[in-house]
Each structure stands twice: as C-alpha cells, then as structure tokens.
C-alpha positions as CSV (number, residue, x, y, z in Angstrom):
1,M,94.2,112.0,114.7
2,A,95.4,114.3,117.4
3,L,92.9,116.6,119.0
4,A,95.1,119.6,118.2
5,D,94.8,118.8,114.5
6,R,91.0,119.2,114.7
7,E,90.7,122.4,116.6
8,T,88.6,125.2,115.1
9,P,90.3,128.5,115.9
10,E,88.4,131.7,115.0
11,V,89.8,133.5,111.9
12,V,89.1,136.8,110.3
13,D,88.0,135.5,106.9
14,P,86.2,132.2,106.1
15,P,88.8,129.8,104.7
16,V,88.6,128.1,101.4
17,V,88.4,124.3,101.9
18,A,91.4,123.0,100.0
19,C,91.3,119.3,99.4
20,R,94.8,118.0,99.4
21,T,94.6,115.1,96.9
22,P,94.0,115.1,93.1
23,W,90.3,115.1,92.1
24,R,90.4,111.6,90.5
25,E,91.7,110.1,93.8
26,R,89.2,112.1,95.8
27,A,86.4,110.8,93.5
28,V,87.3,107.2,94.2
29,H,87.8,108.1,97.9
30,A,84.4,109.8,98.0
31,L,82.6,106.8,96.5
32,K,84.1,104.5,99.1
33,N,83.1,106.9,101.9
34,L,79.5,107.6,101.0
35,G,77.5,107.5,104.2
36,P,75.4,109.9,106.2
37,G,74.8,112.3,103.2
38,L,73.8,109.5,100.9
39,I,71.5,107.9,103.6
40,T,69.9,111.3,104.3
41,G,69.3,112.1,100.6
42,A,67.8,108.7,99.9
43,A,65.6,108.9,103.1
44,D,64.2,112.1,101.8
45,D,62.4,110.1,99.1
46,D,60.3,108.2,101.6
47,P,56.8,106.9,100.7
48,S,55.2,110.2,101.7
49,G,57.7,112.0,99.4
50,I,57.0,109.6,96.5
51,S,53.2,110.2,97.0
52,T,53.7,114.0,97.0
53,Y,55.8,113.8,93.8
54,S,53.2,111.5,92.2
55,V,50.4,114.0,93.0
56,A,52.5,116.8,91.6
57,G,53.1,115.0,88.3
58,A,49.6,113.7,87.9
59,T,47.8,117.0,88.8
60,T,50.2,119.7,87.5
61,G,52.0,117.8,84.7
62,L,55.6,118.8,83.9
63,S,55.2,122.3,85.3
64,M,57.3,121.6,88.4
65,L,60.3,119.8,86.9
66,W,62.4,122.9,87.0
67,L,62.2,123.0,90.7
68,A,64.8,120.3,90.8
69,L,67.3,122.8,89.5
70,I,67.0,125.0,92.5
71,T,66.1,122.4,95.2
72,T,69.3,120.5,94.6
73,P,71.7,123.4,95.6
74,M,69.2,124.5,98.3
75,M,69.2,121.0,99.9
76,A,73.0,120.6,99.5
77,V,73.7,123.9,101.2
78,V,71.3,123.4,104.1
79,Q,72.3,119.8,104.7
80,G,76.0,120.7,104.3
81,M,75.5,123.3,107.1
82,C,73.8,120.7,109.3
83,A,76.7,118.3,108.7
84,R,79.3,121.0,109.6
85,I,77.4,122.1,112.7
86,G,77.5,118.5,114.0
87,M,81.1,118.0,113.1
88,V,82.4,121.2,114.5
89,N,80.4,121.2,117.8
90,G,80.6,117.5,118.5
91,V,76.8,117.4,119.1
92,G,73.7,117.3,117.0
93,L,71.7,120.3,115.7
94,A,69.0,120.1,118.4
95,A,71.7,120.3,121.2
96,V,73.2,123.4,119.5
97,M,69.8,125.0,119.2
98,R,69.0,124.3,122.8
99,K,72.1,126.3,123.8
100,L,71.7,129.2,121.4
101,L,67.9,129.8,121.1
102,P,65.4,130.8,123.8
103,R,64.1,127.7,125.5
104,W,60.5,128.2,124.4
105,L,61.5,128.6,120.8
106,A,63.9,125.6,120.7
107,L,61.3,123.4,122.4
108,G,58.5,124.7,120.1
109,L,60.5,123.9,117.0
110,A,61.4,120.5,118.3
111,L,57.8,119.7,119.0
112,L,56.8,120.6,115.5
113,V,59.4,118.2,114.1
114,V,58.5,115.3,116.4
115,V,54.7,115.7,115.6
116,A,55.3,115.9,111.9
117,N,57.7,112.9,112.0
118,T,55.1,110.8,113.8
119,F,52.4,111.5,111.3
120,N,54.9,110.7,108.5
121,V,55.8,107.4,110.2
122,G,52.1,106.4,110.2
123,A,51.7,107.4,106.6
124,D,54.8,105.7,105.5
125,L,53.8,102.4,107.2
126,A,50.5,102.6,105.5
127,G,52.2,103.3,102.2
128,M,54.5,100.3,102.6
129,A,51.7,98.0,103.7
130,A,49.5,99.0,100.8
131,S,52.3,98.4,98.3
132,A,53.1,95.0,99.9
133,H,49.4,94.0,99.8
134,M,49.3,95.0,96.1
135,V,52.3,92.8,95.2
136,A,52.0,89.9,97.6
137,G,48.5,89.9,99.1
138,F,47.8,89.4,102.8
139,P,45.9,92.0,104.8
140,V,47.2,95.6,104.9
141,V,47.0,95.6,108.7
142,A,49.2,92.5,109.0
143,W,51.9,94.2,106.8
144,V,51.7,97.4,109.0
145,V,52.3,95.4,112.2
146,A,55.0,93.2,110.6
147,F,56.9,96.2,109.1
148,G,56.6,98.3,112.2
149,A,57.8,95.5,114.6
150,A,60.7,94.6,112.3
151,L,61.9,98.2,112.2
152,V,61.6,98.7,115.9
153,I,63.6,95.5,116.6
154,A,66.2,96.3,114.0
155,Q,66.9,99.8,115.3
156,I,67.1,98.7,118.9
157,Y,69.2,95.6,118.5
158,C,71.4,96.2,115.4
159,S,74.7,98.1,115.8
160,Y,75.1,101.5,114.2
161,R,77.6,100.2,111.7
162,L,75.2,97.4,110.6
163,L,72.3,99.8,110.3
164,S,74.4,102.3,108.3
165,S,75.4,99.5,105.9
166,I,71.8,98.4,105.5
167,F,70.6,101.9,104.9
168,K,73.1,102.5,102.1
169,W,72.0,99.3,100.3
170,L,68.3,100.3,100.7
171,A,69.2,103.6,99.0
172,L,69.5,101.5,95.8
173,S,65.8,100.8,95.8
174,L,65.2,104.4,94.6
175,F,66.6,103.4,91.2
176,A,63.2,101.7,90.6
177,Y,61.8,105.1,89.9
178,V,64.5,106.1,87.4
179,V,64.0,102.8,85.5
180,T,60.3,103.3,85.5
181,A,60.7,106.7,83.7
182,F,62.6,105.0,80.9
183,I,60.0,102.2,80.6
184,V,57.2,104.7,79.9
185,R,59.3,106.2,77.0
186,P,58.5,109.9,77.5
187,D,59.3,112.7,75.0
188,W,62.7,113.6,76.4
189,W,62.9,117.0,74.5
190,M,59.6,118.1,76.1
191,I,60.9,117.0,79.6
192,L,64.2,118.9,79.0
193,R,62.3,122.0,78.0
194,H,60.2,121.9,81.2
195,A,63.3,121.2,83.3
196,V,65.1,124.3,82.3
197,V,62.3,126.8,81.7
198,P,60.6,128.0,84.9
199,E,56.8,127.9,84.9
200,F,54.5,129.7,87.4
201,H,50.8,129.5,88.1
202,T,48.7,131.5,90.5
203,D,46.0,129.0,91.3
204,G,45.8,127.8,94.9
205,H,46.3,124.1,94.1
206,W,49.5,124.7,92.1
207,I,51.1,126.8,94.8
208,T,50.0,124.5,97.6
209,T,51.6,121.6,95.6
210,V,54.8,123.6,95.3
211,V,54.9,124.1,99.1
212,G,54.3,120.3,99.4
213,V,57.1,119.5,97.1
214,L,59.5,121.9,98.8
215,G,58.4,120.5,102.2
216,T,59.0,116.9,101.3
217,T,62.3,117.8,99.6
218,I,63.7,120.2,102.2
219,S,62.3,118.3,105.2
220,P,62.9,119.4,108.8
221,Y,63.6,115.9,110.0
222,L,66.5,115.6,107.7
223,F,68.3,118.6,109.3
224,F,68.5,116.9,112.7
225,W,69.2,113.5,111.3
226,Q,72.1,114.7,109.2
227,S,73.9,116.5,112.0
228,S,73.3,113.7,114.5
229,L,74.6,111.1,112.0
230,M,77.8,113.0,111.7
231,V,78.2,112.8,115.5
232,E,77.5,109.0,115.2
233,E,80.3,108.7,112.7
234,E,82.6,110.4,115.1
235,K,81.6,108.2,117.9
236,S,82.1,105.1,115.7
237,A,85.6,106.3,115.0
238,G,86.3,106.2,118.7
239,R,85.8,109.9,119.7
240,R,83.5,109.3,122.6
241,T,83.6,112.7,124.3
242,I,82.4,116.1,123.0
243,A,85.9,117.5,123.4
244,E,87.3,114.7,121.1
245,R,84.7,115.3,118.5
246,K,84.9,119.0,118.3
247,G,86.4,120.5,115.2
248,A,87.3,119.1,111.8
249,T,90.1,119.1,109.3
250,A,89.9,120.3,105.7
251,D,89.8,116.8,104.4
252,E,87.0,115.8,106.8
253,I,85.0,118.8,105.6
254,C,85.6,117.9,102.0
255,D,84.6,114.3,102.5
256,A,81.4,115.4,104.3
257,H,80.4,117.9,101.5
258,A,81.1,115.3,98.8
259,D,78.9,112.8,100.7
260,V,76.1,115.4,101.2
261,N,76.2,116.7,97.7
262,T,76.0,113.1,96.3
263,G,73.0,112.3,98.5
264,M,71.1,115.5,97.6
265,I,71.7,115.2,93.9
266,Y,70.5,111.5,94.1
267,S,67.4,112.6,96.0
268,N,66.5,115.3,93.5
269,V,67.1,113.1,90.5
270,V,64.6,110.6,91.9
271,M,62.1,113.4,92.5
272,F,62.6,114.6,88.9
273,F,61.9,111.1,87.4
274,I,58.9,110.5,89.6
275,I,57.3,113.8,88.5
276,A,58.2,113.1,84.9
277,T,56.8,109.6,84.9
278,T,53.5,110.4,86.5
279,A,53.1,113.6,84.4
280,V,53.6,111.9,81.0
281,T,51.4,108.9,81.9
282,L,48.7,109.8,84.5
283,G,48.6,113.5,83.9
284,A,48.7,113.2,80.1
285,H,45.8,110.7,80.2
286,G,43.6,112.8,82.4
287,K,44.1,110.7,85.5
288,H,44.3,113.6,88.0
289,D,42.5,112.0,90.9
290,I,45.7,110.7,92.5
291,A,46.1,110.9,96.2
292,T,48.9,108.5,96.9
293,A,51.7,106.6,95.2
294,Q,49.5,103.5,95.4
295,D,47.0,105.3,93.3
296,A,49.7,106.2,90.9
297,A,51.0,102.6,90.7
298,E,47.5,101.2,90.0
299,A,46.9,103.8,87.3
300,L,50.2,103.1,85.7
301,R,49.5,99.5,85.1
302,P,47.2,99.9,82.1
303,L,49.3,102.8,80.7
304,A,52.8,101.5,81.2
305,G,52.5,97.7,81.9
306,N,52.9,95.4,84.8
307,F,56.6,95.9,85.1
308,A,56.3,99.6,85.7
309,Y,53.5,98.9,88.2
310,L,55.7,96.4,90.0
311,L,58.7,98.7,90.1
312,F,56.7,101.6,91.4
313,S,55.1,99.4,94.1
314,L,58.3,97.7,95.3
315,G,60.2,101.0,95.4
316,M,57.7,102.1,98.1
317,I,58.6,99.2,100.3
318,G,62.4,99.8,100.0
319,T,62.1,103.5,100.6
320,G,59.9,102.9,103.6
321,M,62.4,100.6,105.2
322,L,64.9,103.4,105.0
323,G,62.6,106.4,105.6
324,I,60.8,105.2,108.7
325,P,63.9,104.5,110.7
326,V,65.2,108.0,109.7
327,L,62.0,109.7,110.8
328,A,61.8,107.8,114.1
329,G,65.5,108.3,114.7
330,S,65.3,112.0,114.0
331,S,62.5,112.3,116.6
332,A,64.6,110.4,119.1
333,Y,67.7,112.6,118.4
334,V,65.6,115.8,118.7
335,A,63.9,114.8,122.0
336,S,67.1,113.4,123.6
337,E,69.3,116.3,122.7
338,M,66.7,118.9,123.7
339,L,66.1,117.2,127.1
340,S,69.8,116.2,127.6
341,F,69.2,112.4,127.5
342,R,72.0,110.0,126.5
343,T,71.7,109.8,122.8
344,G,72.7,107.7,119.8
345,L,72.1,104.6,117.7
346,G,75.6,103.6,118.7
347,E,74.5,103.3,122.3
348,T,72.9,100.2,123.7
349,P,69.2,100.3,125.0
350,A,70.5,99.8,128.5
351,R,72.7,102.9,128.2
352,A,70.2,105.1,126.3
353,P,66.8,103.8,127.3
354,R,64.9,107.1,126.8
355,F,66.4,107.6,123.4
356,Y,65.2,104.2,122.3
357,A,61.9,104.7,124.0
358,V,61.2,107.8,121.9
359,L,62.3,106.0,118.8
360,A,60.1,103.0,119.5
361,A,57.2,105.1,120.5
362,G,57.2,107.0,117.2
363,I,56.9,103.7,115.2
364,I,54.3,102.2,117.6
365,I,52.1,105.3,117.4
366,G,52.4,105.0,113.6
367,I,51.2,101.4,113.9
368,V,48.3,102.4,116.2
369,M,47.2,105.2,113.8
370,N,46.7,102.5,111.2
371,L,45.0,100.0,113.5
372,I,42.4,102.3,115.0
373,G,41.1,103.4,111.6
374,I,42.8,106.8,111.2
375,D,43.8,107.1,107.5
376,P,47.3,108.6,107.6
377,I,47.5,108.2,103.9
378,K,45.2,111.1,103.4
379,A,47.5,113.2,105.6
380,L,50.6,112.5,103.4
381,F,50.2,115.5,101.1
382,W,49.2,117.9,103.8
383,S,52.0,116.6,106.0
384,A,54.4,117.7,103.2
385,V,52.7,121.1,103.1
386,F,53.1,121.4,106.8
387,N,56.8,120.6,106.5
388,G,57.1,123.2,103.8
389,V,55.9,125.8,106.3
390,A,57.7,124.5,109.3
391,A,61.0,124.3,107.4
392,V,61.1,128.1,107.0
393,P,62.0,129.1,110.6
394,L,64.2,126.0,111.0
395,V,66.3,126.9,107.9
396,F,66.5,130.5,109.2
397,A,67.9,129.1,112.5
398,I,70.4,126.8,110.7
399,V,71.8,129.5,108.4
400,T,72.1,131.8,111.5
401,I,74.0,129.2,113.4
402,A,76.2,128.2,110.5
403,S,77.1,131.9,110.0
404,N,78.0,132.4,113.6
405,R,81.8,132.6,114.0
406,K,81.7,132.0,117.7
407,V,79.9,128.7,117.1
408,M,81.6,127.5,113.9
409,G,85.1,128.9,114.2
410,R,87.0,128.7,111.0
411,W,84.2,126.6,109.4
412,V,81.7,129.4,109.3
413,S,79.7,129.2,106.1
414,S,81.1,130.9,103.0
415,P,79.3,133.9,101.5
416,I,78.0,131.8,98.7
417,A,76.6,129.2,101.1
418,R,75.0,131.9,103.2
419,A,73.5,133.5,100.0
420,W,71.9,130.1,99.0
421,G,70.7,129.6,102.6
422,W,69.0,132.9,102.8
423,L,67.6,132.4,99.3
424,T,66.1,129.1,100.6
425,V,64.4,130.9,103.5
426,V,63.0,133.6,101.2
427,L,61.7,131.3,98.5
428,M,60.1,128.8,100.9
429,G,58.7,131.7,102.9
430,L,57.2,133.4,99.8
431,A,55.8,130.1,98.6
432,A,54.1,129.6,102.0
433,I,52.7,133.1,102.0
434,A,51.4,132.8,98.4
435,M,49.7,129.5,99.3
436,F,47.6,131.3,102.0
437,V,46.9,134.2,99.7
438,F,45.7,132.1,96.8
439,W,44.2,129.3,98.9
440,N,40.7,129.7,97.4
441,A,41.8,130.9,94.0
C-alpha cells in the first residue's frame, strides 16, 4: 500500500468510517484477522482478574453482573482509542504520551504501570503454580520457576508472528469458565434479572470490590499493550519506519475496531460467567471467605464436582501463559518508549537488548517475589483496586489524545466515542472516590 494512501490529513469534521465490503464478507474477513484486540481482551482475564471476579461473585453474589453491560462498551471505546493512536502515529501510546505530556507526569504514570505490572506478574505466577500443584502435584516453587523460565525464554527467542499465533490459541483457554457456568446449572432467569437491573450498595466492601472489578477489567497495562501491538503488526507487514507506519485507511480502522470489539466482548463474557458461577455456588452456600481463584476452585469441588474444579484450575494455567507475557511486555514497551530505547517483540535481543532486559526483569522479579516468601496472592485483589484508581488519569490522557485533531488527523475520535470515554473517566473516578468515602462503612 502506498504511503500516500495512508496519510491522515486534518479535516473539519470527524469522518464516518465506511467499510467498503458487505457485512457478511467483512464478518468472515474479521474472523480471519483477529489478532491484537482478541489477544488483549483475553489477556485481561489473567489469573489476578479471575481471582478478583471470583471474590466478587463469592462475596457480593450476583449484584455486580450488570457491570458487564457498561464495562464492555467502556473497554471497547478505550482500547479502540489506544489502537487508533498506535496506528495513526506509528508509535505506541507511551511514546505519544512522552511527546505530549509534561515529562514528570508521563514518567510518573509510566512508573505506576510498571510497578503494578510487576506485582501482577508475581501474583499470576503464584496463581498458575498453585493451580498446577492442585492438578498435577509437585512443589509450588518448582512450578513458579518452571513457568517463569519458560515464559522468559519464549518471549526472547520466539518470533513475533509465532508468539501472536500462540497467544490467540491460548485465548481459547478462557472457554473453561463459560463451560463451568453451565456445569453448575444456575437459575438463568435470576442471572438475567441481575444482568439487566443495576444494583447499588453503600458498604465499603461492595464499593471497593467494584473498583477492583473495574481495575482488573479496564486495566492500565492493556492500554499500552494494545497500541504497541498495533505497531508490531505494522512492522510485521514491512513498515519499518515511523513515516511508513503513520496513518491508516478506512478498512484498516474497521478491521482494528472489529478485532478490538471482539476481544472486549469476549473478555467481559468470561467475567460475567465467572461472577455468575461463583455467586450461585460459593456465595449461595455461604462460602464467602474466598481470597483467590484457587480458593474458589477448591470450594467448587464439593458443590459442582471434580470436572468443574478441574476446568477452573486448568483455566488459570492457560490464562497465566497469556497474561504474564502481556504484563511483562507492556512494562517493556512503556519503559522503552518513554526512554527512547529500540522497542518491540519483532526485534532480536541483540538489536533491542534493553527492551528484553526490562521484559525479563519483570518476570524474574515475579519469580523472586514467590521464592523469598512474599505472598503476592494476597496482593491480587488490592492490585486490581490500585489499577482501578490508576486507570482514571490514564483514561483521561487517552481520551484527550484521541480527541486531539493535531495528533489524530482525520481519525480523531467521534463524539459518541468521546462521550463513552469521558463517561468511563467519570464513573471510575466516582467509584474510586466513593471507595475512600465508605472505606470503613
């Protein structure tokens, strides 16, 4: 495609993206071209996310199911903005933020993301190891080291195309939680009612759990991963320079949004079924003392049988194999783009040594957290809460950038997308404020 075809001239009004082929053909085309959006959506349901949703279902019942109705468009809009920012500018979100924001603010937000990601990596490794121990035996520490080493080696030595293909197949592991929901045979009419009728509580635990659910659903690390993965796709297509990558056609934007929307819907469907499963089993039987997904799996066994227990446990391993590389990769992209290092999973370690050093360090620190006795599992829920607070200024920055005509050209966000973006900022901000107000209620 000629560079001229991908230019992004400024226009007076935001254009309507008109896809040029019939919807049936586009549907088939979209399925064949699922990639960064699907991977990002699936990575959102990592072991820490599954633990947070399990806690939500076991301790608050079905009262949060309706959140899926609003988090789906919120996620789709924000991640769509991140994808467009990467496509239009030819660089990742962190690089754009470095140019537009005050240095202290850009570096501060980047540090928040890297620290949160590192804690999540340690927690996810612990979650995977605990699940593997439950299913196959062997010491948990041995599993932590084995999983961590395998993931470091895979990300350093596998090509981007191979990693992308593996990630897409790992996304299928999330179906385990959909299947589990049908195994426990819930009252579907009751679930439907809670899914469409909003429910509010003013006690501190409920509001804190809402912030945790929002934080693990609309997670900061996904913003940077999504935009950087769009750049990786461009590099993989042979566009090696920023000038070659800048801009996008209408069909490219349509493909990106179809991919992102699919991934975000998939992510929220999984969240919905995990909350429903744990609510109608653990919550309904008074098993509220649930801190992790492993606790949920163990408690499920006598209530729903060995098969549900096995699916819930194995799902944690599959999602961890996807989630940890995304977390570590996100940190590497953020650090490299902020500090102007050579960046990308498509680069070799020899060409991008500092990028891979940050990536490996994130996983190695996660391993060490488990080896020296720090219990990152206990930090899972609070890490999600932290993400829920940290996401507010980041979403604010993303919506501002995506609405900037000088930065986005003709692909500035539409009024509807901006409205959803600002609504996301307001709702997550109000939830965070309410959490502090009702902390001891």
